[in-house]
C-alpha positions in Angstrom: -84.9 3.2 -17.7 -87.0 5.9 -16.1 -86.1 9.5 -16.5 -85.6 12.0 -13.7 -88.8 13.8 -14.8 -90.8 10.6 -14.5 -89.3 9.8 -11.1 -90.3 13.2 -9.9 -93.9 12.6 -11.0 -94.2 9.4 -8.8 -95.7 10.0 -5.4 -93.1 9.7 -2.5 -95.3 7.0 -0.8 -95.1 4.8 -4.0 -91.4 5.2 -4.0 -91.2 4.1 -0.4 -93.3 1.1 -1.1 -91.2 0.1 -4.1 -88.1 0.3 -1.8 -89.9 -1.8 0.8 -90.8 -4.4 -1.8 -87.1 -4.6 -2.9 -85.8 -4.8 0.7 -87.9 -8.0 1.1 -86.9 -9.3 -2.3 -83.2 -8.8 -1.7 -83.3 -9.7 2.0 -80.7 -12.5 1.6 -78.1 -10.7 -0.5 -75.1 -8.6 0.3 -75.9 -5.1 -1.0 -72.2 -4.2 -1.1 -71.6 -6.7 -3.7 -71.3 -4.9 -7.1 -73.6 -7.4 -8.8 -76.2 -7.0 -6.2 -76.0 -3.2 -6.1 -76.5 -3.1 -9.8 -79.4 -5.5 -9.6 -81.1 -3.4 -6.9 -80.7 -0.3 -9.1 -82.2 -2.0 -12.1 -85.1 -3.5 -10.1 -85.9 -0.1 -8.4 -85.9 1.8 -11.7 -88.1 -0.9 -13.4 -90.6 -0.9 -10.5 -90.8 2.9 -10.7 -91.2 2.7 -14.5 -94.1 0.2 -14.1 -95.7 2.6 -11.7 -95.3 5.6 -14.0 -96.8 3.6 -16.9 -99.8 2.5 -14.8 -98.8 -1.2 -14.9 -98.5 -1.2 -11.1 -100.1 1.2 -8.7 -97.6 1.2 -6.1 -100.4 0.7 -3.6 -99.9 -3.1 -3.0 -98.2 -3.7 0.4 -94.9 -5.7 0.4 -94.9 -9.3 1.5 -95.6 -10.0 5.2 -92.4 -10.3 7.1 -91.5 -14.0 7.2 -91.7 -15.7 10.5 -88.6 -17.6 11.7 -90.8 -19.6 14.1 -93.0 -21.2 11.5 -92.6 -24.9 11.8 -91.9 -27.1 8.8 -95.0 -29.1 7.6 -95.1 -32.8 8.3 -97.1 -35.2 6.1 -96.6 -38.4 8.0 -94.8 -40.2 5.2 -91.3 -40.5 3.6 -90.6 -39.1 0.3 -88.1 -40.5 -2.1 -86.7 -39.5 -5.5 -87.1 -43.1 -6.6 -90.9 -43.0 -5.8 -91.2 -39.8 -7.7 -89.5 -41.0 -10.8 -91.4 -44.3 -10.8 -94.8 -42.5 -10.5 -93.9 -40.0 -13.2 -92.4 -42.3 -15.8 -94.3 -41.0 -18.6 -92.9 -37.5 -18.0 -89.4 -38.9 -17.6 -89.4 -40.4 -21.1 -87.4 -38.3 -23.4 -89.3 -37.3 -26.6 -88.3 -39.3 -29.6 -87.4 -36.3 -31.5 -84.8 -35.3 -28.9 -83.5 -38.9 -29.1 -83.0 -38.6 -32.8 -81.3 -35.3 -32.5 -78.9 -36.5 -29.7 -78.0 -39.5 -31.8 -77.4 -37.4 -34.9 -75.2 -34.8 -33.3 -73.1 -37.3 -31.5 -72.6 -39.4 -34.6 -69.4 -38.7 -36.6 -71.2 -39.7 -39.7 -74.1 -37.2 -39.3 -74.1 -34.2 -41.6 -75.7 -30.8 -41.5 -78.3 -32.1 -44.0 -79.1 -35.1 -41.6 -79.9 -32.7 -38.7 -81.8 -30.3 -40.9 -83.9 -33.2 -42.1 -84.7 -34.4 -38.6 -85.8 -31.0 -37.6 -87.7 -30.2 -40.9 -89.6 -33.3 -40.6 -91.5 -31.8 -37.7 -93.4 -28.9 -39.2 -94.3 -27.3 -35.9 -90.8 -27.4 -34.6 -89.4 -26.0 -37.7 -91.8 -23.1 -37.6 -91.0 -22.4 -33.8 -87.2 -22.6 -34.5 -87.4 -20.2 -37.4 -89.4 -17.8 -35.3 -86.8 -18.0 -32.5 -83.9 -17.5 -35.0 -85.6 -14.5 -36.4 -86.6 -13.0 -33.0 -84.7 -10.5 -30.9 -82.8 -13.5 -29.3 -80.4 -13.2 -32.3 -80.9 -9.8 -33.7 -80.2 -10.9 -37.3 -80.5 -8.3 -40.1 -81.6 -10.7 -42.8 -84.5 -13.0 -42.3 -83.8 -16.8 -42.2 -86.3 -18.9 -44.1 -84.9 -22.4 -43.8 -83.4 -24.7 -41.3 -80.4 -25.4 -43.4 -79.7 -21.5 -43.5 -80.3 -21.3 -39.8 -77.6 -24.0 -39.3 -75.2 -22.1 -41.5 -75.7 -18.9 -39.6 -76.0 -20.1 -36.0 -74.1 -23.4 -36.2 -75.0 -27.1 -36.0 -74.6 -27.8 -32.3 -76.2 -24.5 -31.2 -79.3 -25.1 -33.3 -79.6 -28.6 -32.2 -79.4 -27.4 -28.5 -82.1 -24.9 -29.3 -84.3 -27.6 -30.9 -83.9 -29.9 -27.9 -84.8 -27.1 -25.5 -87.8 -26.1 -27.6 -89.0 -29.7 -27.8 -88.7 -30.3 -24.1 -90.4 -27.1 -23.0 -93.3 -27.8 -25.4 -93.6 -31.4 -24.1 -93.5 -30.3 -20.5 -95.8 -27.4 -20.9 -98.6 -29.7 -22.0 -98.6 -31.4 -18.5 -99.9 -28.5 -16.5 -101.6 -25.1 -17.1 -102.5 -22.0 -15.1 -100.9 -18.8 -13.7 -98.4 -20.8 -11.7 -97.1 -22.5 -14.7 -97.0 -19.3 -16.7 -94.8 -17.8 -13.9 -92.6 -20.9 -13.9 -91.9 -20.7 -17.5 -91.4 -16.9 -17.7 -88.8 -17.3 -15.0 -87.2 -20.2 -16.9 -87.2 -18.2 -20.2 -85.8 -15.1 -18.5 -83.0 -17.1 -16.8 -82.3 -18.7 -20.2 -82.2 -15.4 -22.0 -79.9 -13.9 -19.4 -77.7 -16.9 -19.4 -77.1 -16.8 -23.1 -76.3 -13.0 -22.9 -73.8 -13.7 -20.1 -72.2 -16.6 -22.1 -71.9 -14.3 -25.2 -70.4 -11.5 -23.2 -67.8 -13.8 -21.7 -67.0 -15.3 -25.1 -68.2 -18.8 -24.1 -68.5 -21.3 -27.0 -72.0 -22.4 -27.8 -74.0 -19.9 -25.9 -77.2 -21.8 -26.7 -76.1 -24.6 -24.3 -76.4 -22.0 -21.5 -79.8 -21.0 -22.8 -80.9 -24.6 -22.6 -79.4 -24.9 -19.1 -81.5 -21.8 -18.1 -84.6 -23.3 -19.6 -84.2 -26.5 -17.7 -82.7 -25.3 -14.4 -85.8 -25.7 -12.3 -87.3 -28.7 -14.2 -87.3 -30.9 -11.1 -90.1 -28.7 -9.7 -92.5 -29.8 -12.4 -91.9 -33.5 -11.5 -92.4 -32.8 -7.8 -95.7 -31.0 -8.5 -96.7 -33.9 -10.6 -95.7 -36.6 -8.0 -97.2 -35.0 -4.9 -98.9 -31.7 -5.9 -100.6 -31.0 -2.5 -97.4 -31.4 -0.5 -95.3 -29.4 -3.0 -97.8 -26.6 -2.9 -97.8 -26.6 1.0 -93.9 -26.5 0.9 -94.0 -23.6 -1.5 -96.2 -21.7 1.0 -94.0 -22.7 3.9 -90.9 -21.2 2.0 -92.6 -17.9 1.7 -94.0 -17.8 5.3 -90.7 -18.9 6.7 -88.7 -16.5 4.6 -86.4 -19.1 3.1 -85.6 -20.3 -0.4 -87.6 -23.0 -2.0 -84.5 -25.0 -2.3 -84.0 -24.9 1.5 -87.7 -25.7 2.2 -87.7 -28.8 0.0 -84.6 -30.1 1.6 -86.1 -29.6 5.1 -89.4 -31.3 4.3 -88.5 -33.9 1.5 -84.9 -34.5 2.2 -84.0 -33.6 -1.4 -84.8 -30.7 -3.7 -85.8 -29.9 -7.3 -82.1 -29.7 -8.2 -81.6 -33.3 -7.3 -84.6 -34.4 -9.2 -83.7 -32.2 -12.2 -80.2 -33.5 -12.3 -81.3 -37.1 -12.1 -83.8 -36.6 -14.9 -81.1 -35.0 -17.2 -78.9 -37.9 -16.6 -81.6 -40.3 -17.5 -82.0 -38.2 -20.7 -78.3 -38.4 -21.4 -78.0 -34.6 -21.7 -74.5 -33.2 -21.3 -72.6 -33.3 -18.0 -72.2 -29.5 -18.3 -75.9 -29.0 -18.3 -76.6 -31.6 -15.7 -74.2 -30.1 -13.3 -75.6 -26.6 -14.1 -79.0 -27.9 -12.8 -77.5 -29.7 -9.8 -75.2 -26.8 -8.7 -77.0 -23.5 -9.6 -78.1 -23.0 -6.0 -74.8 -24.0 -4.5 -72.1 -23.3 -7.0 -69.4 -23.4 -4.5 -69.9 -27.1 -3.6 -67.7 -28.2 -6.4 -65.0 -25.6 -6.8 -63.0 -28.1 -9.1 -65.9 -28.7 -11.5 -64.5 -28.4 -15.0 -67.6 -26.7 -16.4 -68.8 -23.1 -15.7 -72.4 -23.5 -16.7 -73.5 -23.5 -13.0 -71.9 -20.2 -12.4 -73.6 -18.7 -15.4 -77.1 -20.2 -14.4 -76.6 -19.1 -10.7 -76.1 -15.4 -11.6 -78.7 -15.5 -14.5 -81.3 -17.1 -11.9 -80.5 -14.3 -9.5 -80.9 -11.6 -12.1 -84.2 -13.0 -13.4 -85.7 -12.9 -9.9 -84.3 -9.4 -9.1 -86.1 -8.1 -12.3 -89.4 -9.6 -11.2 -89.4 -13.0 -13.1 -89.8 -15.3 -10.3 -91.9 -18.4 -9.9 -94.6 -19.1 -7.2 -93.0 -19.9 -3.9 -89.5 -18.7 -4.9 -89.6 -14.9 -4.5 -86.2 -14.0 -3.0 -83.0 -13.2 -4.9 -80.5 -15.8 -3.6 -77.2 -15.0 -2.0 -74.7 -14.4 -4.7 -71.6 -16.7 -4.9 -68.4 -14.8 -4.9 -66.9 -17.8 -6.8 -69.5 -17.5 -9.7 -68.9 -13.7 -10.0 -65.2 -14.1 -10.1 -65.3 -17.1 -12.5 -67.3 -15.1 -15.1 -65.5 -11.8 -14.7 -68.5 -9.7 -15.4 -68.6 -6.0 -14.7 -71.2 -3.3 -14.3 -70.8 -2.2 -18.0 -71.6 -5.7 -19.1 -74.7 -5.8 -16.9 -75.9 -2.6 -18.4 -75.5 -4.3 -21.9 -77.2 -7.5 -20.6 -80.5 -5.6 -19.6 -80.8 -3.7 -22.8 -84.0 -4.9 -24.7 -84.1 -7.8 -22.3 -87.8 -7.6 -21.6 -88.6 -7.6 -25.3 -86.5 -10.7 -25.9 -88.1 -12.5 -23.0 -91.7 -11.7 -24.0 -90.9 -12.6 -27.6 -89.4 -15.9 -26.8 -92.2 -16.7 -24.3 -94.8 -16.0 -26.9 -93.0 -18.3 -29.4 -92.4 -21.2 -26.9 -95.6 -21.0 -24.9 -98.3 -19.6 -27.1 -97.3 -21.6 -30.1 -97.5 -25.3 -30.2 -94.3 -27.0 -31.2 
C-alpha cells in the first residue's frame, strides 16, 4: 500500500480524478457496507500507487456519466440458448482429458496412481500444473517435482479440480485472442485467486473447487461472443452507456444472460452441482436462500473484489451491489480482507502467466 509520503507527492488533481473514477466504479454499491468500504480503500490506495509509480498518469478522465435514457438495442430476431448451444457444439464438447479425470475421480476403484498417470500422460498439462503448484498460489517452501508428490501435498480431488480448470481454460483460450480476451481471463483468474483465498480463510474444504468456480464463472460470455459476436459486442457497449451491469443488459436484450448459458454448459459437462450453482447464482445469490452450497456466495464476493481492484472485463466495469446474505454466510471481517489482498497481484500475474502464456 502507498505510504503517506508517496501520497503527499501526488498532485491534488490526480487524487481527485482517482476519486471520480472510483465513484463511477462503485456507483451501485452501498458505501456503508464494511466490505464495500474496505474495497474502496483498497482501490483508492492502489490507484494512487499506480500513479506514483508512473503506471497511470491520473490524467485520463473517468467514464462518461451513463445515460438512463439510452434505449436497448434491437436486432430484429429472437435469440435462444438452444440456438447458441447448437451453433457452438464444438466448444460445448468437453475435452477428453477432463472426461477421463472426471471418470477416475468418481470411480471408487481409481487410485492416486491412476489420477497421476492420466495427468502425467499429458506433458504440457503436467508442466503447467507443476508450475502452478510451485507458484505463489500455494507458497510451498519445498519445490514439488512430480504429480504424485503434488497429489500427496495438495490432495487428490484438489489437484484434479486444478487440472480440470487448467485444461478448460487452455482449450477455451484457443478460441479467441486480443485485448478483450486478455481482460476476460485476467478477471476470471483474479476472481479465482480471491475465491480460493476466501475459501481458505473460512476453512472451506477443497478450496480449489472455488478456484475452478472463479475461473469458469463468466464462461457463458465466451459462448455468447462465439454465437453472435456483433450483437454481444453491441450489448456490452449498451451496458456501459446505460450504466447497468452486463448481466442486466443481456437479460434486457437476449432474454437470458451469460450465467444461464454458463450453468447449462457446466450441466452438460457434468461438473459438480456446487460449481454449476455458483455460475448460475453469482450475480443473484439471494435467489436461492436454501441452496445447500455456498460456492455462489464466495464467487459473488470474489467477483466484486476483483472488479474493485481493477480486474474487470470489457463491458462489465461496475462493482456489483453486495449481497448481505453472501457477506453473512461467509463471516468475513476486515482483517481477513487485509490478509486476502497481501501479495494478491503477484499471485494473479503468476497464475495468468502460467495459464495464458504457456500452452497446456
